[in-house]
VEXLUMLUM-725306 format. One record per residue (C-alpha): chain; y, z, x; residue number from 1. Coordinates in nm, 4 decimals. Example, Ala and Ser with C-alpha at 12.3 -4.5 7.8 and 13.67 -1.06 7.14 Angstrom:
2
  c         v         w         u    k
  A   -0.4500    0.7800    1.2300    1
  A   -0.1060    0.7140    1.3670    2
This chain:
567
  c         v         w         u    k
  A    1.3019    2.0013   -3.8253    1
  A    1.1151    1.8427   -4.1313    2
  A    0.7334    1.9692   -4.1383    3
  A    0.4996    1.7203   -4.3407    4
  A    0.1344    1.7128   -4.3893    5
  A   -0.0329    1.4236   -4.5391    6
  A   -0.3470    1.4950   -4.7541    7
  A   -0.6101    1.2190   -4.7888    8
  A   -0.8432    1.2068   -5.0667    9
  A   -1.0529    0.9531   -5.2589   10
  A   -0.9715    0.8535   -5.5858   11
  A   -1.2961    0.9357   -5.7118   12
  A   -1.2511    1.2997   -5.6443   13
  A   -0.9400    1.3465   -5.8470   14
  A   -1.1207    1.3975   -6.1691   15
  A   -1.0340    1.3067   -6.4900   16
  A   -0.6851    1.1725   -6.5814   17
  A   -0.4355    1.4203   -6.7298   18
  A   -0.2729    1.3229   -7.0179   19
  A    0.0828    1.5241   -7.0953   20
  A    0.2806    1.5725   -7.4155   21
  A    0.6104    1.7334   -7.4907   22
  A    0.6154    2.0779   -7.6842   23
  A    0.8944    2.3336   -7.7385   24
  A    0.9209    2.6249   -7.4657   25
  A    0.7387    2.9430   -7.4935   26
  A    0.7856    3.2781   -7.3553   27
  A    0.4621    3.4474   -7.1956   28
  A    0.6281    3.7453   -6.9908   29
  A    0.9873    3.9134   -7.0002   30
  A    1.0491    4.1797   -6.7337   31
  A    1.3609    4.3558   -6.7817   32
  A    1.5411    4.4806   -6.4446   33
  A    1.4678    4.8322   -6.3338   34
  A    1.7947    5.0489   -6.3003   35
  A    1.6672    5.2611   -6.0487   36
  A    1.5381    4.9786   -5.8115   37
  A    1.8786    4.8117   -5.8460   38
  A    2.0382    5.1118   -5.6957   39
  A    1.8372    5.1047   -5.3881   40
  A    1.9565    4.7209   -5.3266   41
  A    2.1971    4.6928   -5.0164   42
  A    2.3762    4.3792   -4.9593   43
  A    2.3594    4.2668   -4.5931   44
  A    2.6330    4.0936   -4.3894   45
  A    2.5236    3.7562   -4.2511   46
  A    2.3869    3.7322   -3.9270   47
  A    2.3851    3.4242   -3.6922   48
  A    2.0982    3.3736   -3.4739   49
  A    1.9899    3.0750   -3.2295   50
  A    1.6768    3.0008   -3.0333   51
  A    1.6513    2.7695   -2.7164   52
  A    1.3268    2.5941   -2.6291   53
  A    1.4261    2.4031   -2.3222   54
  A    1.3893    2.5210   -1.9643   55
  A    1.7135    2.6924   -1.7942   56
  A    1.8526    2.4863   -1.5323   57
  A    2.0975    2.5672   -1.2442   58
  A    2.3519    2.3367   -1.0757   59
  A    2.3820    2.3525   -0.6968   60
  A    2.6356    2.1376   -0.4686   61
  A    2.5876    2.0803   -0.1063   62
  A    2.8652    1.9466    0.0960   63
  A    2.7380    1.8183    0.4368   64
  A    2.9360    1.7606    0.7452   65
  A    3.1403    1.4357    0.7040   66
  A    3.0951    1.1700    0.9579   67
  A    3.4034    0.9981    1.0810   68
  A    3.3740    0.6271    1.1615   69
  A    3.6153    0.3814    1.2841   70
  A    3.6090    0.0037    1.3263   71
  A    3.6573   -0.1363    1.6639   72
  A    3.6319   -0.4765    1.8258   73
  A    3.6615   -0.6764    2.1526   74
  A    3.7502   -1.0279    2.2075   75
  A    3.5464   -1.1625    2.5240   76
  A    3.6795   -1.4701    2.7089   77
  A    3.5039   -1.6676    2.9727   78
  A    3.4516   -1.4798    3.2863   79
  A    3.6678   -1.1754    3.2064   80
  A    3.9136   -1.3217    3.4698   81
  A    4.1386   -1.0830    3.6949   82
  A    4.5472   -1.1213    3.5771   83
  A    4.6208   -1.3268    3.8518   84
  A    4.3844   -1.5855    3.7656   85
  A    4.4506   -1.8229    3.4787   86
  A    4.1095   -1.9433    3.3049   87
  A    4.2778   -2.2466    3.2178   88
  A    4.3276   -2.3756    3.5654   89
  A    4.0043   -2.5159    3.7058   90
  A    4.1181   -2.4929    4.0789   91
  A    4.2087   -2.1329    4.0684   92
  A    3.8686   -2.0500    3.8673   93
  A    3.6735   -2.2517    4.1320   94
  A    3.8309   -2.0934    4.4323   95
  A    3.7594   -1.7411    4.2630   96
  A    3.3964   -1.8153    4.1946   97
  A    3.3254   -1.9407    4.5536   98
  A    3.5089   -1.6229    4.6636   99
  A    3.2406   -1.3813    4.4550  100
  A    2.9629   -1.5914    4.5495  101
  A    3.0254   -1.5487    4.9219  102
  A    2.9881   -1.1469    4.8664  103
  A    2.6627   -0.9652    4.9497  104
  A    2.7003   -0.7549    4.6620  105
  A    2.6989   -1.0667    4.4144  106
  A    2.3610   -1.1647    4.5652  107
  A    2.2104   -0.8399    4.5166  108
  A    2.3194   -0.7989    4.1751  109
  A    2.2092   -1.1586    4.0565  110
  A    1.8685   -1.0875    4.2260  111
  A    1.8341   -0.7383    4.0147  112
  A    1.9270   -0.9011    3.7044  113
  A    1.7144   -1.1885    3.7682  114
  A    1.4086   -0.9687    3.7555  115
  A    1.5124   -0.8277    3.3999  116
  A    1.5677   -1.1872    3.2894  117
  A    1.2441   -1.2992    3.4016  118
  A    1.0408   -1.0612    3.2146  119
  A    1.2325   -1.1384    2.8959  120
  A    1.1630   -1.5004    2.9530  121
  A    0.7553   -1.4378    3.0023  122
  A    0.7858   -1.2140    2.7053  123
  A    0.9399   -1.4903    2.4958  124
  A    0.6761   -1.7472    2.6175  125
  A    0.3890   -1.5042    2.5379  126
  A    0.4873   -1.4640    2.1862  127
  A    0.5852   -1.7272    1.9303  128
  A    0.8686   -1.5566    1.7166  129
  A    0.8584   -1.8595    1.4827  130
  A    0.4977   -1.8240    1.4129  131
  A    0.3916   -1.8635    1.0268  132
  A    0.1454   -1.5862    0.9526  133
  A    0.0709   -1.7026    0.5973  134
  A   -0.0116   -2.0871    0.6751  135
  A   -0.4082   -1.9994    0.5687  136
  A   -0.2918   -1.8195    0.2576  137
  A   -0.4528   -1.9703   -0.0398  138
  A   -0.1897   -2.1671   -0.2787  139
  A   -0.3405   -1.9950   -0.5620  140
  A   -0.1660   -1.6543   -0.4498  141
  A    0.1705   -1.8310   -0.5031  142
  A    0.1027   -1.9511   -0.8534  143
  A    0.3767   -1.8788   -1.0967  144
  A    0.4784   -2.0375   -1.4188  145
  A    0.7645   -2.2804   -1.3703  146
  A    1.1156   -2.1592   -1.4553  147
  A    1.4779   -2.1712   -1.4113  148
  A    1.7640   -1.9770   -1.4741  149
  A    2.1395   -2.0298   -1.5197  150
  A    2.3281   -1.9093   -1.2337  151
  A    2.6744   -1.9991   -1.3240  152
  A    2.8808   -2.2209   -1.5650  153
  A    3.2027   -2.4243   -1.4693  154
  A    3.4000   -2.5374   -1.7462  155
  A    3.6989   -2.7846   -1.7561  156
  A    4.0403   -2.6208   -1.7444  157
  A    4.2366   -2.8541   -1.9777  158
  A    4.2782   -2.8084   -2.3511  159
  A    4.1582   -3.1720   -2.4032  160
  A    3.8072   -3.1407   -2.2869  161
  A    3.6677   -3.4435   -2.0678  162
  A    3.3195   -3.5560   -1.9755  163
  A    3.1708   -3.4618   -1.6131  164
  A    3.1483   -3.8007   -1.4666  165
  A    2.9812   -3.7114   -1.1479  166
  A    2.8891   -3.4455   -0.9301  167
  A    2.8879   -3.4047   -0.5450  168
  A    2.7586   -3.0864   -0.3452  169
  A    2.9105   -2.9697   -0.0323  170
  A    2.7105   -3.0863    0.2698  171
  A    2.7318   -2.7766    0.4773  172
  A    2.6029   -2.5406    0.2293  173
  A    2.5388   -2.4603   -0.1548  174
  A    2.8288   -2.2680   -0.2195  175
  A    3.0868   -2.5253   -0.2994  176
  A    3.0685   -2.8820   -0.5185  177
  A    3.3079   -3.1483   -0.6433  178
  A    3.3317   -3.2564   -0.9843  179
  A    3.4792   -3.5736   -1.1203  180
  A    3.6172   -3.5478   -1.4867  181
  A    3.6607   -3.8524   -1.6957  182
  A    3.6353   -3.9636   -2.0481  183
  A    3.4080   -4.2834   -2.0046  184
  A    3.4168   -4.3848   -2.3997  185
  A    3.6387   -4.7044   -2.4308  186
  A    3.9811   -4.6449   -2.5297  187
  A    3.8814   -4.2855   -2.6554  188
  A    4.1384   -4.0974   -2.4105  189
  A    4.4688   -3.9821   -2.5373  190
  A    4.7862   -4.0107   -2.3488  191
  A    4.7983   -3.6166   -2.2800  192
  A    4.4609   -3.6179   -2.1254  193
  A    4.4577   -3.4742   -1.7792  194
  A    4.3788   -3.7000   -1.4710  195
  A    4.2632   -3.4006   -1.2336  196
  A    3.9413   -3.3334   -1.0943  197
  A    3.8460   -3.0077   -0.9014  198
  A    3.6349   -2.8626   -0.6190  199
  A    3.4781   -2.5459   -0.7155  200
  A    3.3145   -2.2333   -0.5530  201
  A    3.0090   -2.1438   -0.7618  202
  A    3.0861   -1.7827   -0.7028  203
  A    3.4172   -1.8180   -0.8823  204
  A    3.3938   -2.0036   -1.2120  205
  A    3.7269   -1.8797   -1.3377  206
  A    3.9419   -2.0966   -1.1188  207
  A    3.8780   -2.4018   -0.8924  208
  A    3.9317   -2.3841   -0.5280  209
  A    4.1210   -2.7000   -0.5113  210
  A    4.2692   -2.9538   -0.7722  211
  A    4.2506   -3.3308   -0.6956  212
  A    4.5436   -3.5156   -0.8696  213
  A    4.4692   -3.8734   -0.8477  214
  A    4.6666   -4.1782   -1.0246  215
  A    4.3675   -4.2515   -1.2627  216
  A    4.0855   -4.0479   -1.3602  217
  A    3.7801   -4.0317   -1.1324  218
  A    3.4653   -4.1614   -1.2441  219
  A    3.2601   -4.0747   -0.9296  220
  A    3.3275   -3.8614   -0.6279  221
  A    3.1141   -3.8202   -0.3032  222
  A    3.1295   -3.5886    0.0258  223
  A    3.1341   -3.7806    0.3456  224
  A    2.7934   -3.6507    0.4859  225
  A    2.9394   -3.6738    0.8498  226
  A    3.2732   -3.5184    0.7765  227
  A    3.2607   -3.2470    0.4805  228
  A    3.6326   -3.2703    0.4678  229
  A    3.6482   -3.6205    0.3659  230
  A    3.5657   -3.7399    0.0083  231
  A    3.5507   -4.0728   -0.1690  232
  A    3.5959   -4.1483   -0.5360  233
  A    3.5882   -4.4445   -0.7631  234
  A    3.8830   -4.4585   -1.0133  235
  A    3.8735   -4.5663   -1.3976  236
  A    4.1462   -4.8186   -1.3367  237
  A    3.8844   -5.0293   -1.1434  238
  A    3.9346   -4.9442   -0.7916  239
  A    3.5407   -4.9062   -0.8029  240
  A    3.4463   -5.1572   -1.0851  241
  A    3.1502   -5.3289   -1.2287  242
  A    3.2519   -5.6680   -1.1744  243
  A    2.9335   -5.7762   -1.0062  244
  A    3.0916   -5.7491   -0.6464  245
  A    2.9833   -5.5480   -0.3380  246
  A    3.2410   -5.5024   -0.1058  247
  A    3.2314   -5.3612    0.2783  248
  A    3.5309   -5.1497    0.3824  249
  A    3.6616   -5.0012    0.7101  250
  A    3.8373   -4.6648    0.6674  251
  A    4.0682   -4.7816    0.9190  252
  A    4.1843   -5.0753    0.7071  253
  A    4.2069   -5.0454    0.3362  254
  A    4.4197   -5.3383    0.2686  255
  A    4.1023   -5.5657    0.2199  256
  A    3.7455   -5.5666    0.2414  257
  A    3.5420   -5.6700    0.5664  258
  A    3.2766   -5.8329    0.3451  259
  A    3.2171   -5.9450   -0.0201  260
  A    2.8674   -6.0049   -0.1832  261
  A    2.8191   -6.1190   -0.5367  262
  A    2.5239   -5.9723   -0.7082  263
  A    2.3917   -6.3050   -0.8553  264
  A    2.0160   -6.2998   -0.9191  265
  A    1.9948   -6.6723   -0.8782  266
  A    2.1190   -6.6590   -0.5320  267
  A    2.3649   -6.9071   -0.5718  268
  A    2.6649   -6.6779   -0.5279  269
  A    2.8604   -6.7693   -0.8286  270
  A    3.0931   -6.5231   -0.9572  271
  A    3.0348   -6.6149   -1.3327  272
  A    2.6654   -6.5412   -1.2991  273
  A    2.7267   -6.2141   -1.1281  274
  A    2.5917   -5.8767   -1.2931  275
  A    2.8004   -5.5687   -1.2687  276
  A    2.6557   -5.3031   -1.0448  277
  A    2.6213   -4.9623   -1.2539  278
  A    2.4309   -4.7597   -0.9776  279
  A    2.4468   -4.8054   -0.6135  280
  A    2.1608   -4.6624   -0.3722  281
  A    2.2050   -4.6216    0.0003  282
  A    1.9650   -4.4302    0.2210  283
  A    2.1005   -4.3432    0.5891  284
  A    1.7482   -4.3623    0.7284  285
  A    1.7617   -4.7608    0.6460  286
  A    2.1131   -4.8553    0.7268  287
  A    2.0623   -5.2061    0.6726  288
  A    1.9285   -5.1992    0.3106  289
  A    2.0691   -5.1075   -0.0102  290
  A    1.9999   -5.1532   -0.3756  291
  A    2.2136   -5.1874   -0.6970  292
  A    2.1240   -5.1337   -1.0588  293
  A    2.2990   -5.3641   -1.2975  294
  A    2.4176   -5.3409   -1.6370  295
  A    2.1617   -5.6131   -1.7556  296
  A    1.8858   -5.3773   -1.6488  297
  A    1.7779   -5.5494   -1.3395  298
  A    1.7501   -5.3802   -0.9785  299
  A    1.8704   -5.5972   -0.6886  300
  A    1.7507   -5.5331   -0.3189  301
  A    1.9916   -5.6297   -0.0582  302
  A    1.9922   -5.6530    0.3166  303
  A    2.3059   -5.6268    0.4989  304
  A    2.1761   -5.8133    0.8157  305
  A    2.1462   -6.1531    0.6127  306
  A    2.3057   -6.4525    0.7688  307
  A    2.4061   -6.6090    0.4369  308
  A    2.5254   -6.4466    0.1083  309
  A    2.2108   -6.5965   -0.0311  310
  A    1.9840   -6.4316    0.2225  311
  A    2.1506   -6.0794    0.1546  312
  A    1.9655   -6.0587   -0.1825  313
  A    1.5967   -5.9870   -0.0788  314
  A    1.4198   -5.9226   -0.4182  315
  A    1.5328   -5.8709   -0.7981  316
  A    1.2964   -5.6451   -0.9968  317
  A    1.3065   -5.6616   -1.3825  318
  A    1.4114   -5.2937   -1.3911  319
  A    1.4924   -5.1782   -1.7858  320
  A    1.5816   -5.2954   -2.1070  321
  A    1.9508   -5.1390   -2.0855  322
  A    2.1746   -5.0602   -1.7921  323
  A    2.0224   -4.8770   -1.4846  324
  A    2.2005   -4.5527   -1.4916  325
  A    2.0547   -4.4170   -1.1603  326
  A    1.8739   -4.5397   -0.8471  327
  A    1.7316   -4.3326   -0.5673  328
  A    1.4715   -4.3784   -0.2849  329
  A    1.2085   -4.1113   -0.2469  330
  A    1.3221   -3.9121    0.0591  331
  A    0.9722   -3.8977    0.2058  332
  A    0.8618   -4.2479    0.1117  333
  A    1.1443   -4.4629    0.1303  334
  A    0.9171   -4.7775    0.0268  335
  A    0.9291   -4.5994   -0.3364  336
  A    1.2213   -4.5817   -0.5520  337
  A    1.3271   -4.4315   -0.8684  338
  A    1.5150   -4.5783   -1.1691  339
  A    1.6566   -4.4396   -1.4647  340
  A    1.7379   -4.6591   -1.7758  341
  A    1.6959   -4.7075   -2.1697  342
  A    1.4281   -4.4178   -2.2561  343
  A    1.2278   -4.4098   -1.9322  344
  A    1.2250   -4.3342   -1.5727  345
  A    1.0228   -4.5719   -1.3590  346
  A    0.9003   -4.5513   -1.0027  347
  A    0.8820   -4.8643   -0.8007  348
  A    0.7275   -4.9894   -0.4866  349
  A    0.9123   -5.2388   -0.2665  350
  A    0.5965   -5.4376   -0.2336  351
  A    0.5496   -5.5052   -0.6060  352
  A    0.8161   -5.7126   -0.7726  353
  A    0.6852   -5.7603   -1.1253  354
  A    0.6323   -5.4219   -1.2583  355
  A    0.6794   -5.0591   -1.1752  356
  A    0.3763   -4.8599   -1.0235  357
  A    0.4592   -4.5508   -1.2640  358
  A    0.6627   -4.4702   -1.5567  359
  A    0.7188   -4.2076   -1.8055  360
  A    0.6722   -4.2399   -2.1815  361
  A    0.9616   -4.3527   -2.4165  362
  A    1.1624   -4.0412   -2.5022  363
  A    1.3354   -4.0104   -2.8578  364
  A    1.6624   -3.9865   -2.6627  365
  A    1.7925   -4.2121   -2.3856  366
  A    1.8105   -4.0809   -2.0348  367
  A    2.1365   -4.0536   -1.8448  368
  A    2.0603   -3.9747   -1.5060  369
  A    1.7936   -3.8782   -1.2457  370
  A    1.7047   -3.7802   -0.8966  371
  A    1.4206   -3.6788   -0.6744  372
  A    1.3945   -3.3543   -0.5189  373
  A    1.4651   -3.3283   -0.1444  374
  A    1.2038   -3.0752   -0.0502  375
  A    0.9100   -3.1905   -0.2742  376
  A    0.7783   -3.5461   -0.2613  377
  A    0.6227   -3.5357   -0.5988  378
  A    0.9002   -3.3742   -0.8078  379
  A    1.1989   -3.5655   -0.9833  380
  A    1.4358   -3.4658   -1.2409  381
  A    1.5788   -3.6385   -1.5434  382
  A    1.8677   -3.5694   -1.7938  383
  A    1.8728   -3.6586   -2.1717  384
  A    2.1337   -3.7096   -2.4136  385
  A    1.9877   -3.4483   -2.6179  386
  A    2.0942   -3.1784   -2.3768  387
  A    1.7591   -3.1364   -2.2006  388
  A    1.6762   -3.1158   -1.8317  389
  A    1.3337   -3.2297   -1.7510  390
  A    1.1533   -3.1434   -1.4239  391
  A    0.8511   -3.4016   -1.3520  392
  A    0.5601   -3.3134   -1.1001  393
  A    0.3595   -3.6255   -1.0906  394
  A    0.0937   -3.4491   -0.8999  395
  A    0.0162   -3.1754   -1.1688  396
  A    0.1163   -3.3681   -1.4863  397
  A    0.2230   -3.7453   -1.5468  398
  A    0.2342   -3.7740   -1.9005  399
  A    0.4469   -3.4730   -1.9886  400
  A    0.7342   -3.3052   -1.7865  401
  A    0.6356   -2.9817   -1.6162  402
  A    0.9400   -2.7926   -1.7272  403
  A    1.2089   -2.8833   -2.0003  404
  A    1.5047   -2.6788   -2.0096  405
  A    1.7500   -2.7020   -2.3110  406
  A    2.0555   -2.6630   -2.1092  407
  A    2.3131   -2.7365   -2.3855  408
  A    2.3254   -2.8963   -2.7361  409
  A    2.5477   -3.1878   -2.6221  410
  A    2.4673   -3.4850   -2.4293  411
  A    2.4121   -3.4227   -2.0368  412
  A    2.5852   -3.7158   -1.8634  413
  A    2.4854   -3.6395   -1.4858  414
  A    2.2768   -3.4337   -1.2283  415
  A    2.2956   -3.3343   -0.8706  416
  A    2.0466   -3.1632   -0.6764  417
  A    2.1381   -2.9518   -0.3519  418
  A    1.9845   -3.0467   -0.0263  419
  A    1.7845   -2.7269   -0.0236  420
  A    1.6172   -2.8115   -0.3447  421
  A    1.6714   -2.4542   -0.5149  422
  A    2.0077   -2.5257   -0.7027  423
  A    2.0640   -2.8324   -0.9561  424
  A    2.3861   -2.8803   -1.1124  425
  A    2.4582   -3.0816   -1.4627  426
  A    2.7401   -3.1948   -1.6301  427
  A    2.7820   -3.2187   -2.0065  428
  A    2.9890   -3.4519   -2.2586  429
  A    3.2394   -3.1620   -2.3027  430
  A    3.3275   -3.1133   -1.9241  431
  A    3.0694   -2.8053   -1.8753  432
  A    2.8873   -2.7988   -1.5534  433
  A    2.5753   -2.5841   -1.5653  434
  A    2.4204   -2.4617   -1.2216  435
  A    2.0229   -2.3793   -1.2576  436
  A    1.8489   -2.2192   -1.0025  437
  A    1.4844   -2.3187   -0.9626  438
  A    1.1597   -2.0947   -0.9229  439
  A    0.9832   -2.0833   -0.5912  440
  A    0.7268   -2.3526   -0.7058  441
  A    1.0008   -2.6167   -0.7086  442
  A    1.1440   -2.5316   -0.3966  443
  A    0.8380   -2.4997   -0.1675  444
  A    0.6303   -2.7893   -0.0610  445
  A    0.2441   -2.7018   -0.1146  446
  A    0.0383   -2.7815    0.1998  447
  A   -0.1379   -3.1173    0.1080  448
  A    0.1397   -3.2670   -0.1470  449
  A    0.2396   -3.5262    0.1077  450
  A   -0.0877   -3.6355    0.1807  451
  A   -0.1915   -3.6394   -0.2116  452
  A    0.1316   -3.8439   -0.2762  453
  A    0.0617   -4.1166   -0.0296  454
  A   -0.2856   -4.1663   -0.1629  455
  A   -0.1372   -4.1812   -0.5194  456
  A    0.1292   -4.4308   -0.4313  457
  A   -0.1461   -4.6296   -0.2314  458
  A   -0.3773   -4.6404   -0.5197  459
  A   -0.0889   -4.7433   -0.8007  460
  A    0.0292   -5.0004   -0.5527  461
  A   -0.3085   -5.1494   -0.5006  462
  A   -0.3625   -5.1500   -0.8670  463
  A   -0.0380   -5.3270   -0.9436  464
  A   -0.0994   -5.5897   -0.6781  465
  A   -0.4600   -5.6691   -0.8414  466
  A   -0.2735   -5.6984   -1.1869  467
  A   -0.0062   -5.9233   -1.0164  468
  A   -0.2558   -6.1421   -0.8509  469
  A   -0.4598   -6.1745   -1.1695  470
  A   -0.1443   -6.2717   -1.3748  471
  A   -0.0536   -6.5137   -1.0985  472
  A   -0.3889   -6.6715   -1.0995  473
  A   -0.3424   -6.7381   -1.4952  474
  A   -0.0091   -6.8895   -1.4553  475
  A   -0.1519   -7.1021   -1.1785  476
  A   -0.4495   -7.2240   -1.4095  477
  A   -0.1854   -7.3029   -1.6643  478
  A    0.0030   -7.4935   -1.4371  479
  A   -0.2936   -7.6840   -1.3087  480
  A   -0.3873   -7.7779   -1.6651  481
  A   -0.0296   -7.9124   -1.7495  482
  A   -0.0081   -8.1184   -1.4395  483
  A   -0.3609   -8.2573   -1.5210  484
  A   -0.2431   -8.3657   -1.8614  485
  A    0.0644   -8.5113   -1.7155  486
  A   -0.1463   -8.7055   -1.4490  487
  A   -0.3657   -8.8392   -1.7089  488
  A   -0.0790   -8.9598   -1.9284  489
  A    0.0995   -9.1203   -1.6108  490
  A   -0.2633   -9.3106   -1.5387  491
  A   -0.2281   -9.4384   -1.8883  492
  A    0.1455   -9.5550   -1.8593  493
  A    0.0506   -9.7428   -1.5291  494
  A   -0.2343   -9.9549   -1.6766  495
  A   -0.0320  -10.2790   -1.7971  496
  A   -0.3129  -10.4167   -2.0008  497
  A   -0.4121  -10.1149   -2.1882  498
  A   -0.0442  -10.0478   -2.2344  499
  A   -0.0038  -10.3978   -2.3976  500
  A   -0.2861  -10.3759   -2.6242  501
  A   -0.1577  -10.0546   -2.7547  502
  A    0.1951  -10.1716   -2.8051  503
  A    0.0618  -10.4767   -2.9778  504
  A   -0.1689  -10.2717   -3.2145  505
  A    0.1269  -10.0313   -3.3127  506
  A    0.3584  -10.3292   -3.3828  507
  A    0.0812  -10.4691   -3.6304  508
  A    0.0342  -10.1480   -3.7727  509
  A    0.3997  -10.1118   -3.8223  510
  A    0.4414  -10.4598   -3.9851  511
  A    0.1587  -10.3947   -4.2245  512
  A    0.3080  -10.0881   -4.3176  513
  A    0.6433  -10.2328   -4.3963  514
  A    0.4712  -10.5338   -4.5663  515
  A    0.2814  -10.2698   -4.7884  516
  A    0.5736  -10.0706   -4.8930  517
  A    0.7685  -10.3668   -4.9754  518
  A    0.5125  -10.5076   -5.2148  519
  A    0.4795  -10.1909   -5.3816  520
  A    0.8393  -10.1586   -5.4564  521
  A    0.8504  -10.5197   -5.5938  522
  A    0.5452  -10.4221   -5.8288  523
  A    0.7357  -10.1030   -5.9429  524
  A    1.0788  -10.2886   -6.0174  525
  A    0.8697  -10.5530   -6.2004  526
  A    0.7172  -10.3174   -6.4257  527
  A    1.0367  -10.1409   -6.5056  528
  A    1.1960  -10.4655   -6.6055  529
  A    0.8962  -10.5216   -6.8540  530
  A    0.9238  -10.1952   -6.9791  531
  A    1.3005  -10.2195   -7.0585  532
  A    1.2464  -10.5711   -7.2085  533
  A    0.9696  -10.4278   -7.4528  534
  A    1.2243  -10.1498   -7.5385  535
  A    1.4965  -10.3827   -7.6485  536
  A    1.2438  -10.5981   -7.8613  537
  A    1.1156  -10.3193   -8.0460  538
  A    1.4311  -10.1284   -8.1053  539
  A    1.5339  -10.3379   -8.4034  540
  A    1.2052  -10.2204   -8.5817  541
  A    1.2712   -9.8615   -8.5523  542
  A    1.3536   -9.7051   -8.8678  543
  A    1.5770   -9.3984   -8.8181  544
  A    1.7031   -9.2130   -9.0859  545
  A    2.0542   -9.0279   -9.0821  546
  A    1.8805   -8.6916   -9.1810  547
  A    1.6075   -8.7074   -8.8982  548
  A    1.6613   -8.4781   -8.6006  549
  A    1.6932   -8.7344   -8.3047  550
  A    1.8528   -8.6044   -7.9733  551
  A    2.0592   -8.8388   -7.7963  552
  A    2.1643   -9.1853   -7.8414  553
  A    1.9604   -9.5080   -7.8531  554
  A    2.0487   -9.5829   -7.4674  555
  A    1.9303   -9.2311   -7.3274  556
  A    1.6061   -9.2868   -7.5535  557
  A    1.5532   -9.6012   -7.4060  558
  A    1.6115   -9.4742   -7.0694  559
  A    1.3740   -9.1984   -7.1198  560
  A    1.1101   -9.4175   -7.2309  561
  A    1.1799   -9.6386   -6.9389  562
  A    1.1380   -9.3409   -6.6923  563
  A    0.8041   -9.2429   -6.8559  564
  A    0.6716   -9.5867   -6.8103  565
  A    0.7869   -9.5670   -6.4638  566
  A    0.6113   -9.2574   -6.3865  567
């Protein structure tokens, strides 16, 4: 153990500076050894000693009496019927029940058990076992910084990595999800690229639970919300395409669609004018309506109950500059829907067709997907091509995202939120599916959030209606002004006398202009001829020596002179 001590002293207390110099060694004292004392010296053998400063500890072991346990189970079937009674035969069961009900002991037993059951029922009615004891708790008590943590990562099992094209959660719980893998870049897939897609258990990222082997790569995949064992998917070869057609199918007859609708914004139902749909939105609570986001950036709202194909297209919204990548209605306010396209996310109202009621600022990187939170009406999610997942809370903040998560360093192509609102899955360009768990603030709805969102949507819708009415008024004024000018012109045309006078005057002006131009041209030609005649007359009088510098011939000089006179 090294012991040190630090002396602290001011520089002023050091005294004068010492100046040292070299010199030869000097002997001051020379003491010779004493032989008598040397005889008394005895060399000792080395001795090893040790010192322990820690406390002494003792180890004790106790072995208690072992408790033997075993597992037992019982399989109880209906009634616990005797051996001679077959529970699957209704007649035998009915006869046996009537026989037992006639017994006096049966009545006494039922009355005795009824008293116990009645006491339990009264006790149940007196206490509300579902009562929430924390309703009056202040919201500030649950304030925590918004956060998200990575729960698991699912990677593409193939050597040639493919993009995650679509994700679908298992309807009956957050334990499984289906992922469609596909290289969506045009002519970028190699012949050795796998066609498989997988069903994953989020607790086992090493191996998929089920492998789907389609004939063509899957571009999208979805679980049937009513039957969790059935999936539907769209293939890259065009079994679900962007040719501008919406088809209704019956699962009992896949040979041909039951109905076809062209997404023609002009409502003429012409296939040449149809716009390819990139995103399709269907809300089960509104079974007759659906919306489609097109590759041209428009959003088309349709109604299945329209009598004619033109009546089925209800409204057309301007949408985005580029394709609409995602479209979803708010689960709490079905009249408002979210759209993702170009560099922004926009919130629309069905009542306003000219503009969105809310939108985000333009990002540096394009957005690829988006979705509402199923448990909070004010929260939605967006994914970007720089690998960032944004969580927006429009009540808390509208200009910036509440939470931005750098999921990876590559583009994110899709995202999917689980129905409970706590888990969210994102898919990247290299086939990596990242499952994130959000904090409690994003998975629990505050007390007044729905009321605040109602007032916010109503306020923004009212504001846009005022602006829309103002724009309509300005357009109407311009139209009336144009119609007024046309009417004045029409009245002038209908007056024959004034029209004849104007035509006569125009004709006179025209002929006068022609006559003036003709006279001017004749005078110019006459002057040119006179100048040329004068030039020929004076040509013989010119005395030109051979040594004089004269550029050009006589003809060229004459022409030059004539041109100058003309000018």
